N, C-alpha and C positions, 0 to 999 in steps of 0.2 A: 861500756860497750866494747872497749878494746879487749878487756879480759874475756868477755864472752866470745869475741871473734877468735881469739887465740885458742880457747877451749874447743870451738868447733873444728878448727884446722887440725889441732893435735889429736882430738878424738877420732876424726875421719882417717888420718894416717894410721893410727894405732889399730883401728877397727879392721882394716883390710888385711894387715899383716897377721893379726891374731886369728882372723877367720880362716886364712889359708892353713895355719898351723893346726887349728882345731879340726878342720875337715880331714887333714892327713892323719891325725891321731885317732879320730873317730873311725875312719875306714880301717886302719890297721888293727885297732882294738876289736872291732866287729869280727874280723877274720880270725884273730887269735882266740876269741871266745866262742867261735862257731856260731855267731848270730847272723841273720840275714842283713844285708845292707839296708834294705827298706826299713826294717825294724829299728836299726841304729839311727837311721835318718829321722824317723818319726819320734823316737823317744829321746835319745841323747842330743842330737843336733836340734830337733824341734824344741825341746825343753830349753837347751842352752841359749838359742837365739830368741826365745820368747821370755827369758828371764827379765830383760829390761821392761817389757810391757807389763809383766806381773807386778814388778816393784813400783813402777810409775802409777799404774791404775790403783794399786792399794793405797799409796800415799795420797793420790788425788781424792779417793773416797774418804779417807780419814780427815782430809782438810776441807771436805765439803765442796769439791769441784767435780760434779758428776759428768759435765760435758767433756772435761779432759779425760776422765776415765773411759767413757764409752768411745769418744773420738779416737783415743789411743788404740783401743782394741780393733774397732771396725775400720779405722783408717789404715792400720797396719795390714789387715786382711785384704783390703782393696789394693794397696800398694803391692803386696805379695803376688796376687793373682794377675795384676795388670803390668806394673812397672818392673818388678823383679823378674818374673817369668818372661816378660816381653824382652827386656834387655838381654837376659841370658840366651833366649832363643835367637835373638838377632845376631849374636856373635858365635854361639855354639848351639845348633839345633838340638832339641831335647827329645830323647826316646821315651815313649810312654808304653810301659808293659801292660798287657791285657788285664793282669791282676789288679792294677790300680784303677782301671775303668770299671771293673766288676765289683770291687770291694771298697777300697779306700775312698774313692771319689763319691760313691753313693752315701757313704757314712757322713762325709763332710756336707753333702747336700741336705741330708736329713737333719743334721745338727744346725745348719743355717736356717732351715724351716722351723725348727724348735725355737730358736732365738727370735725369729720374726713373730711367731705366735705369742711368745711371752711378752714382747714389747708392744704388742698391738694396742693394749689398753693404756699406753702412755706411762707405764710405771714398771720398775724393776724391784719387786719385793724380795724379802729375805727368802721366802719359800721358792721363788723363781731362781734365786741365786744358788740355794742348796740343791735344787733339782739339776741345775747345770753342773755343779760339782759332783753330784752323784753319777750323772751320765759320764762325766769325764773319768771318774775313778773306775767305772765299769769298763769303759773302752780301753783304758790303759791296762787293766788286768787281763782283758781278752787279748789284746795285742801281745803282751808279754808271754802269755801262755801259748798263743799260736806261734810266736816266733821261736820259742824254745822247743816246741814239738817239731817245727819245720826244719830246724837246723840251718846251717849256713847254706845260702843259695849261690855261693861263689867259692866253694872249696877248691875248684880247679884253678883259681887265680892266685897269683903270688900274694904274699902277705903284705907287700909294700904297696902304697898308693900308685896309681898309674903314673908312669913317667919317672919313677925313682929308680936308682941303679941297684939298690940292695933292699932286702926285706927289712922292715922296721921292727925292732925287738918290742916285746910287750911292755917292758919298763919304759922304753923311750916313747912308745905310743901313748901310754897312760900319762907320762909327763907332759906331752904336748896337748893331750886332751884336757888336762886340768888347767895348765897355763893358758891355753887358748880360750877356754871357757871363762876363766877369771878375767882375762884381758878384754874379752868381748863384752862382758857385763860392765866393767869399769869404763872402757872407752865409750860405750853407748851412753852411760850416765853422764860422762863428761861432755859428750857431743850434745845431748839433749838439754843439759843445763845451760850450755852456751846458747843454743838455738832458741830456747824458751825465753832466755833473758833478752835476746835481740827482738823476738816477736812481741813480747809484752811491752817493750819500748815503743812499739808502733800501735799499741792499743787494740790488739786483736783479741776476740773473745775466746773463752776456754774451749768451746766445741771446735772452732776453726783451728785453734792451736793443736788440739788433739788429733784432728783429721789430717793436718798438713805437717807442721814442724815436728811434733812429737812422733807422729806415725812414720814420717820419713826417717827420723833419727833412729827410732827403735827397729825399723825394718832394714836398716843398712847391714846388720849382721846376716839377715836372710839373703840379701843381695850378694854380699861377699862370699858367704858359705855356699850358696847355690851355684853361682858362677864358677867358683873354685872347684866344686864337686863335678860339674859338667865338664870343665876343662880337663880334669883328671880322669874322665871316663866313668865317674861314679853317678850315673843317672838316677839310680834308685835312691841314693842319699839326697840328691838334689830335689827330686819330686817329693820324697818322704819328708824332707825338711820343710817345704812349703805347705804341704797338706797337714803335717803335724803341727806346724806353727799356727795355722789357721784354726785347727781344732783347739789348741791350747788357748789362743786368744778368745775364741767364741765361748768356750766352756770354762776354762780355769781363770783367765784374766778377768772376764766380766763377772764370773761367779764369785771370785774372791772380793772384788770391789763391791758387789751387791750384798754379800754376806757381812761385810764391814759396815756398810751404810746404804740402806735402800735408797733408791734415787728416782726422780722423775725423768721421763724420756721426752726430749723435745720432738715435736711432730716431724721435723725435717730429718731426724735420724731414721724414721721409718720410710717416709716418702722419697728420700733421696739416697741416704747412705746404705740402708739395708737393701733397697732396690738394686743399687749398683752392685753391691756385694753378692746378692743372689744371682743376678744375671751373669756376672763373671764366673761364679762357681758352675753354673749350668753350661757356660760356653766351653769349659774344659772338656766336656763330653764330645762336643763337636770338633774341637781342635785335636783331641786324642784319637778319635776314630779317623779324622781327616777325610780329604777328598781324593787326592792323588797319592799321598804318602801316609797311609794309616800307621798309627803308632809312633808318630813323630810330629813334634811341634816345630815347624820350620821358621825360616826368617820372615816370610810373609806374615805368618801368624804372629810372630813377635812384634812386627810393625803394627798390626791391628790392635794388639793388646796395649802397646805404648800409646797409640792414638786414643784408645778408650780412656786411658789415665789422663791424658791431656784434656780431653773433653770433660771429664769429671772435675779436674782442677779448675777449669774455666767456670763450671757450674758453681763450685765452691766460691770462687772469686766474685761471681755475680751476686751470690747471696750475701757475702761479706760486705760488699760495697752498698748493697741496697738496704741492709739492715739499719 
């Protein structure tokens, strides 16, 4: 228990430092290569911060723990949309570009609907998993092609991340990109290892561990990267990170786990977790269009998202204690 506690504390500290370096490197690299910030957010940052979910779900599937694999992916999605975005907006209101509402968010909504249809029969088969991976590959190819045709959407900005005194060279940007990504993955693994050790000592089942402890641990890179990006003025990277991460989780993380080992789906995954995830995804349209401040997720919206996560956590706790 002592070793697990040390791992949690050390992993948390390393996580936030590496996330800040990673976002700085990603933003500078995007500009040097002439790529849009939204694209680098969805692909590089989204992939990097979803790497822990991929690894943990794959290992869970190989070890025959389907609850942990699905709980990890969907719990991370719920935390991203409710707690990560909510906490970020609470301190730094987030701008939402019209392109996100017209293109990226509808794609995420459609993917969420596909996942719900696949799981409705209570089973994730290999065919389901390969279908998810096929959609994922198609979306990534489309995004890469669109981004390269579009070119940089921020050529008029300095090469350095907001707030820095001098442009960051390409070699330095790539250095921090690689180092930040590596430390993000390692620190997340360390944090989750310690947290799971503590949770298992309390006798919590796999699904609840996946939805809470593991989801929180593997979503901390998104929290650190998103808040850091908004603080630096990189709103496209921030939202691209969250939307890209949820696409990775729903398609690639679940797809990889299901391709390794088909798995049954507990009824509460559909009636509780998928329901909450779907409602949160749809709520982004309302928050993005806004009432008085269109195109901006403000502090009040952030509080509402945080409250929804607290309510979901209480729902999970009630289910855990009544089981």
